[in-house]
N, C-alpha and C positions, 0 to 999 in steps of 0.2 A: 593521292594528292599530298597535302602537307598541313602542318600547323606552324606558322612562323610569326614571330613578334619582334618589333624593333622598339627600343626605348632609350631614353637618356637619363643619366643621373645628374642632378642639379644641386649645387651647394650655394653658399651665400654669394659667390662670385659669378654664378651662372652655370651653364652646362660644363660638367667636368668629366663625363664619360659617355660613351654610346655603345649599345650592345645589339646584337642580332642573335636570336635563339630559335631553334626549330626542333622538330622530331627527326627521326632517321628512317622512317618507313617509306619504301617504294612499293607500289601496287601495280599489278597487271590484271586486266580483265580479259578472259578468254573463254568463249563458249559458256556463258553464264557461270563462270567460275572466277574467283579472285585469288590470285597468288600474291603473297607479300614477302618482303625481305626487309629486315629491320636494321640494316647497316649501310644504307646509302648516304653518300656525302651530300650535305645541303648548305653548308656554310664554308666561307673561305676568308683567309686573312693574309695580307701581304707581310712578309718578313722584313721589308725594306721601307715601305711607305705606310702612312696612316690611313689605310683603306681596308675595309671588310665588306663582305657581301653575302647574300643568301638569295634563294629563288623559290618559287612555287609554280604550280601548273605542270607543264611537261617536264620530264626529267632528262632525257637523253641530250637534247641540244644545250640547255643551260649548264649541266654539270660538266660536259666536255669543254664547252667554250670558256666557262669561267676558270676551269683548271688551266687552260691554255693562256688565258689573259693574265692570271696572277703569276704564272711561271715567267711569262714574257716581261711583265711589270718588274718583277724582282731581278730579272736579268739585265735591266736597264735599257731595253729597246723600245719601251712604250712612252716613257716620260723622263725628263731630267729631274735630278734630285732638287727639291725645293719648288717644283712646279705646283701650280694651283690645283686644288682638288677638282675643280670644274673641268680642267683640261684632261685629267685622268678619267673622269666620268665620260667625257666626250669620246675619248679613245676607246673606252669600253663599248659605248653605244655604236661607234663606227665598226668595231670588230663584230659585234652581234649582227648588225645589218648586213655586212659583207658576207659573213659566214652563212647567215640564214638564207640569203639570196641563192646560195648554191645547194640548199637542201631540196630534195625531191618534194614536189608539191604534196604528195600523199603522206609524207612524214612530218608535215608542218602542223604543230599543235600549239595552242595558246600557252604562253609562259610569261613570267615577270621576274625581274631582278630588283632587289633593294640594295642600295650601295651607300654605306656610311663612310665618311671621310672627314679629314680635318685639315684646315689651313693654319700654319704657324704652330708654335709650341707654347706650353705654359699658360699663364693667365691670359695672354694675348691670343691664344689659339681659338679658332672658331670651328664648330662642328657643323656638318651638313649631311642631310639624309635625302637621297634622290632615288627615284624608281624609273625603270624603263620596261615597257611591256609590248607584247605583240598579240593580236588576235585577228581572226579572219574578218570579224565585223568592224573593228576599229582601226586595224593596221597598227602602226607604231605610235606609242604614247609615252611621253616622259613627264615627270612631275618632280617638284622640289617640295618636300614636306616641311611644315612649320614646326619648330621646336617648342616644347612646352616650357613654362616658366617654373615648373616644379617637377621633381622626379616622377616619371610615369611612362606608360606605353604611348607611343605615337600612333601605332596602327597594328592590327592583326590581320593576317591573310590566310588563305588556304581553306581546305575543306573542313578543318577543325577550328576555324576562327570563332564561330559562334559558341562552341563548347568552351574554349579558352576564355572567351569574354564573360561567360557566366561565373567562372572561377575568379577571374580578375575583379569582377564587381564585388564578390565576397571579400577578397583580400583588400580591395580599395576602401571598403566601408569598415574595415577592422582597425585594430590598434597598429597594424603594420602598414596601413595605407600610405601612399605617397613615397614609397621606397623602391629601389631596384629589386630588392628581394621579393617584394610583393608581386611584381610582374613575372619574374622567373618562376617563383613557386606556383603561380597561377597556371603557367604553362605545364609544369610538372603535374599538377592536380588534374588538368584536362587530359593529359596523356594517360595518367593512371586510371581515369574513369573508364576508358575504353569506349566512350560514347561515339567517337568518330572512328570507324573501322579502317579508314585510310590514313590515320595518324598513329604512330606508335614507335617502339624502339627507344633507345636512349636519347636524352637531349643533347643537342649540339650548341656550342656557345662560342661566339667570337666578339671582340670588342676593341674599343679604343680608349686610352686615357689621354690626359692633357699632353703627355710627353711620350715619344716613342712610336714605333710602327704598330700595325695591327697585331692582335693577339688571338691565338686559338687557345681556348681554355679547356683543360681536362675537366670532365664531369664525373662525379661520384654519385651513384645511385645504390643505396644500401651499402654493400661492401664491394660492389663492382665499379671498375674504372673504365672510362671511355674517352677517346679523343677522336674528333671528326667522325663520330658515329661508330667507330670500331672499338672492340674490347682491348684493354691494355693488360697484358698478362705478365709483363716483366716484373721480377721481384724488386729490382732496384730501379728507381726512377732517376734519369739523368736530365740535364738541361734545366731551363728556366720556366717550364710550364707552370702556370698558376692553376690550381684546382679549386672547384666549387662543388659543394654538396647540394642537396635538394632545397635547402633553405638559403642558398647563395652564400653560405659561410666559406671563408678561405680555409681549406683543409690541406693536410699533408698528402701528397700523392702516394707516399709509401704506407702510412698508417691509416689513411682515410679519416683521421681525427682532426678536429678543428685546431688550427695553429694557435699557440699560446698568445700570439700578438693579435689574433684576428678577433673582430667584434662578434659577440655571440648574438645569433638571431633566434627568435622563438616563434612558435606557432601563434597565430593571431587570436585575439579575443574579439569576437564579433560585437560591434557596438550595440546591436539590438539585444543580444544575449546578456551583455553586461548591464544594460538598463533594466532588465527584468529580474535581476538578482535581488 
């Protein structure tokens, strides 16, 4: 399965960013044995539109179809530049329904997609979080999630959601509560714990700012670098990829060290522990 979380960053003007983060583990159960692979892609970002997505549940159908959708979106055959985010989400749902209808019945398994997008740019921009899912019991379901008034998680999904929620509660009640770094670091702590055997591997991260298209962030864990779940071995890092470490600090993709201009983040002091000192 998966551990996946979506959250927004909120400043004095309202929502300023939206993120989706997940693990990278794919699991197969066969004859009382579980095989795992820790480099499956679970998050996607458009290079042309302010749209990002992730999935949980079944792997094969959503990973293939989302790859196709975002390639077609960036090619300009899905939506016009400046189209409303709801139109792009509707195009995704239509593609999912059409493609899924052609899947063999025996290969249909429940899955869900979370889709974060933005209408407009700058201070006038508006963020939207929507989901679309299918299961044999409920059929097709779509939802639009309400955005919080302060920085924090909107929802957790997947087999590791309960584990991540335990760590999120710890972070939320600490000195670092109410920040984007608290949500991301809680996901990292949940993965490190190993409490959910179906979640693991490096974290994946995509997101949106007030300006620009979707972003795929590089993640740094210890001294290792990853992008879209895969290790990055190149000695020289090209392009404009933004890198984040376990504390959600902006770091150099080359040195893995926090950028001089980046805000320093620290491990939290739990409010209960502080009170007992």
